[in-house]
N, C-alpha and C positions, 0 to 999 in steps of 0.2 A: 272602499271604492264603490261609487254609485253607478249602476249600470241600468240602461233601459231594460224593462222586463222582458222584451222579446229577444234580447241578446243572450246567447249561451254563456253560462258562467260555470266554473269548475264545480260549484255546489250543485248545479243542475245535473251535471254528469255524475256527481256523487250519489244523488238520489236515484238516478236512472240505473246505475250499476247496482246499488243496494236493492232496487226493486227486482232486478233480474235474479237475485239470489233466491227470492221466494220461488352343371350338366356334364358336361363331359370334361374329365380331367385329361388334357391332351399331353402326349409325349412324343417327341420327334424320334423318327426311326434311327437317327444317328446315335441316339442314346441306347438303343437296343444292342444286344450282342451280335446280331446278324440281321442283315436286310434281305437275305435271300431265302428262297423257299426251302423248307426243311424236308422235303421229300427225298427218298433214298435214291431216286433216279436223276438227281441233279445234273450229273455229268452228261447223261444221255440227252436231257433237255437242252443243255447248253449247246449241244452240237446241232440240234434241229430247230431251235427257236431263237429269235433275237431277244436281247435284253432291253427292257424298257425302263425309263425313269419317269415317274409322274408324281402328282401331288394329290393327297386326300385332305380336304379341308373340313374342319369341324365348324359347321355354320353357327353354332351357338357361341363360339369363342372367337372365330376368325383365324385361328391358328391352322397350320398345315403340316402334314407329315410327308416326308420325302420317301417314296416307295420305289424299290427296284424289283422287277419281276419279269418273267418270260412271257412272251405273247401267247403261248398256249397254256399258261396257268389258268385255272378256273377262278371264277368270281368267288366261289365258296372258299377256296384256299386263301384268297385275299381277306375274306371276312375272318378266317381263323387267325391270320397273322395280326389283324387289327385287335382281335380279342387278346392275343398274347402281349400286345404292346399297351393297350389301354385298359384292359380288364372288362370291357363291355361285352356281354354275352353275344354270341353270333346271332341268336334269334331276336336280339333287340337292335340289330343294325340294318340300315338300308343304305345302299350306295346309289347315288344319282349321277348320271352322266348325260349331258345334252338333253336334259329334261326328262330322261327315262330312268326307271329303276332297273338296275342290272340283275339278271336272274342267276341263281347259283350255278346252274349247269353250263352257262356260257363261258367261253374262253375270253381272255382279254382281247384277242384278235377279232373274235366275233362281235365284240362290243365296240370295235373300231378305236380302241384306246391306243394312242400314239405317244411318242416322247413329249414330255412337258404338258401332258393333258391335266386338266383339273377336275377331280371328282369331289362330290359332296357327300359327307357321311352324316346321316340323320338318324334319330332314334325311332324305335318302334315299341309301342306299349305291349306288354305281355297280354293284356286283356283284349279279347276279341268280341266284347259285348256290343260294340258299336261299329260294325263293318262299314255301314253306309257313311258314317262320319269320317272314318279313316279314308275312304275313297274320295270324299269331297275335299278334304284337306290335302290329300296327296295330289289331286288334280290341280288345286290352286298353287301348291308349291312348285309343281312341275312347270306350270305356265309361267310363273314368276322367274324361275331359273332360265327359261328360254328367253324371256325379255332381258334378263341381265346379261345374256350373251349377245344381245344386239338384234335378236330376231324380232320381226314386226308382226303385230297382231292388232288390227284396228278395233277389234271388239274386246281387247284385253280387260279394260276397266269394267265394262258391263259384265264380263264373265266372272271376274274376281269378286265383284260386289254380289253377284248372284250366288256364287258358291258360299261366300260369307253368310249371306242371309239364310241360305238353306241350312248351313251348319248351326247357326244360332237358333233358328226356329225349331229345330228338331232336338234341342238340348233338353234333358230331363228338367221339368219345372218351367219350361218356356211358356206353357199355357196357363201360368199363374197357379198351378196346382203345386203343393209342397212336394219337392223332390227329395228322394233319399240323398243325404249329404255325400255319401261315398260314391254313389252313381254319378252325381253331378261333378264331383271332383275328378273321377276317372274320365268323364266325357270331355271336360275342358282341358285335361292334361294331354289329350290328343293334339290339340293346337300347339302346345308347348313342345311335346315330344317330336313333332314333325318339323320343328324349327321354323314354324310359320312366322312368328314375330321377327326372327333374324333375317329371313329371306325378304320380308317386306321392307325392313330397314336397308338391306342390301340393294333393293330396287330403288329406294329413296335416294341412296347415295350413288346410283348408277350414272355414268356419264352420257348414256345414250338418250337421244332426244325423246321427250315425252315420258320417260320412266319415272322421274321425280314426281311429276304431276299425278301420274297413275297411282304411285304409292301413297302420295298425300291424300288423294280422294279415297283410296281404299282403306287406309288406316282411320281416317275420320269417319268413314262409314261404320267401321267396327266400334269406334268410340260412341257414336250417336246411337247405334243399335244396342250397345251394352246398357246405356242409360234407360232404354225403354223396356228392358227385360224385368222380370219379376225380381223384387228385392232379395228373394232367397238365393238368387244367382249372382248378386252383385259381388259377393266375396270371391267367387271363382273368376269373374271377369276382371276384378281388381288385380289378381295375380298376373294376368296376361298384359294388362295395361301397365303394370309396374315394370314388366320386361321391356315394353316399348320405351318407357321412360329411361330405364337404365342404358339401353342401347343408344337412344337419341341424345342423352346427356353428354356422350362422347363427342357429338357434333358441336353443340353449343347450347348453353343454358337459355339463350335468348331466341333460339329457333322457334318459329311460330307453331310448328307441329309439336315440338316438345312441350311448349306451354299448354297446348290443347290437351295433350296426353296427361300432363300433370294435373290440370284442372279436372279432367274426367276421373282420374285416380282419386282425387280428394272427394269428389261427389260420391263415388262408389264406396269409399271407406266410411264416409259420414252416414250413408244409408244402410250399410251392411253390418257395421260394427265387427270388422274382421277379427279383432283381437279377443273378443269376449269368448270365454269358454275354451280358448286355445290352450294346448299344452305349453308349459313354461318355456321349453326349448324353442318351439315354433314362434311363440310370442316374442322371445328375445331376439331371434333372427329378424322377424318382421319389423320390430321396433327399430332395429339398427338399419334396416333397409329404407324405411320411410323417413328416418330422422334427417337425412340430408335435405329433403324437401322443406322441412320446418326451418332449417338454417337458411336455405335459399330465400324463402318467403320472408323470414325475419329481416334479412338484409334489404330486401326490396321495400319492406314497410319502413325501415329506418330511413332509407333514401327518399321514399315518398313523403314521409313526415317532414323531412328537411325542406323538400320542395314546397310543401303546403305552407310552411312559414314564410318562405321567400316569395311565393306566388300562389296565394290561396285560391285564386280563380283559375289556376292552371290545372292540367291533368294530373300532375304529381302523384297523389295517393290514389291507387286504383282499387275500385270496388272488388274486382276479381281477385286481387292479391289478398285483401282482407278476408274475403270469403274462403279462399283456398287455405289460408293460414289457419282459420278456425276449423276447417274440415280435417286437416292433417293433425291438428292438436287433439281432436276428440279421441281417437283410439289410443294415443299416447297417454292422455290424462286418465282414460279408463284403466289402462294397465297399471300406471303408477298409483292411481287412486286406490286400487285394491290393496296395494302394499301399505299405503298410508292408513287405510281403514283398520288394518291389523297391527301396525307398528307406530302409528302417529305421524305427524308432519316430519318431513325430512330435514335434518340438520346439515347444511352445506358449510364446510369450514371456510374461514376467511384467511387462513394462513397459506392457502395454495396447495396444501397437501392433498393427495388423492383420497377421495372418500369412497369407502367400500360399501356398496349396497347390494342386496341380493339380486337386483334387476337393473341392468344397464346403468352402471354407476357413472360412466362417462357422459351418456346422454342426459342423465338426470342433472348433472352439474352444469352441462352446457345449456340446458333449458333454463336453469336458474340465471345464468349469465344473460341469456336472451331476455328474460323477464326484467332484469335490472336495467339493461340498455333501453328497452322499450319504455319502461316506466320513467326513466330519466328524460327520454325524448318527449314523452307525453307531457311531462312537467313543463318542459320548454315550450311545447306547442300551446298548452293552456295559458301560460304567461303571455305569449305572443297574441293569442286570440283575445285576451282581455284588453291588451294595449290597442289592438286594431278596433275592437268594439267601441272604445272610447273615442278613437279618431274618426271612425266612419259611421257611427250611429247604428241604424237598424240593418245595415248590410250583413247578411248571413251567407257564408261561402259553403259550397257543396262539400269541400274536404272536411269541414267540421263535423258533418254527420257521421263520418267514418271514425272519428275519435271515440265515439261511444262504443262502437263495435270492438275496437281494440281494447278499450278499458274493460269491457266485459270479459274478454279473453284473459287479460291480466288478472282480473278478479278470480277467474277459475284456476289459473296457475298458482295464484298466491296461496290457495288452500293446501297446496302440496308441500310447502316449505315453512319451516319455523321462522316467524318474524316477518314473513312476506306480506301478510294481510295488513299488518301495522304500517309497513312501508307504503303500501298502496293508499290506505286511508289518510296517511299523513300528507301525501301529495294532493289528494282530492279535497282535503279540508283546509288547505292553506288560504 
């Protein structure tokens, strides 16, 4: 087939690709043996104090425990009962009600807890190396809880963004000096242990006017600020952004804030190399957590490639999807590639039987399926591109430029599997 030299041809892609080679486990109180205080003076208390029923919600999971207690019971006794039910040590618990942390010595009556009240249980880190950071995050969580109850604060967004900025700017290594990895990990764990991601998403889902917008701007502020931090902190920020993604995925995979979080997570992973040097167990868990994003993006790419054939001048294939797909693949390929280096390319059976591999066997097989589907779709796209080139002459469509980026990723994946490189080059050399 004779083509005008300026028109892309699969051989051009072939040369270009070849050139690139050089928290809390909740349990309902109804499951416990007793929902009443274990003190020996129970009968005396019953005569002098009214019984209350209220709820304690685990903000990291959204589940609630139904609690029965007397109005003159202390907050400390409540913490002890939570420990007996959940196993969470008393010193790692904090109870929030009406935006305030309850003190141990207070009674439930002094805290104004009434029937059907809702309390929030959040975690406290054992480490007290960063008291200022704890205070900053606590203030932010308390403010967000008040907003979720419908309280008004015209300066809420400004305050939340200011607290976030203060927290991030005082993190170990924020000044671009190399931080001790353990110190940085402990510092950013404060944000997670305080359930800050969960309460921000709770604010995003809040029905009260202005709360969704406040949460949207606040979370985007965290995303943008994370991108600006030293690369040595990107892996710590990635874990927080991953939590945002997991919580928002329950809303909708097409939610604009979710897409922004997913894109930022890809950026942080690409720059930080989170999986390198990690222990095998942590690496396995992390691979399993980020793999759903690879599947999501692969589906979007397949749909975009279809649209690029039907309407090459349309929006169809998104540059951001291609970029994010590449970013999420990088840590996966790094982890799998280390196994390939010691064991050789992976053999994926064609008989459908489960393939056992030391690392993420299911993810490894699904990644191979993604490779095959994208390669077949790229073959269709290249055929259609050549047909259109003959019909329309020198016209070059923007979608075609994304074909090369996808082919480069397929080339990288092909090195992980037996026979995959041959399949790729067979398509490119037709």
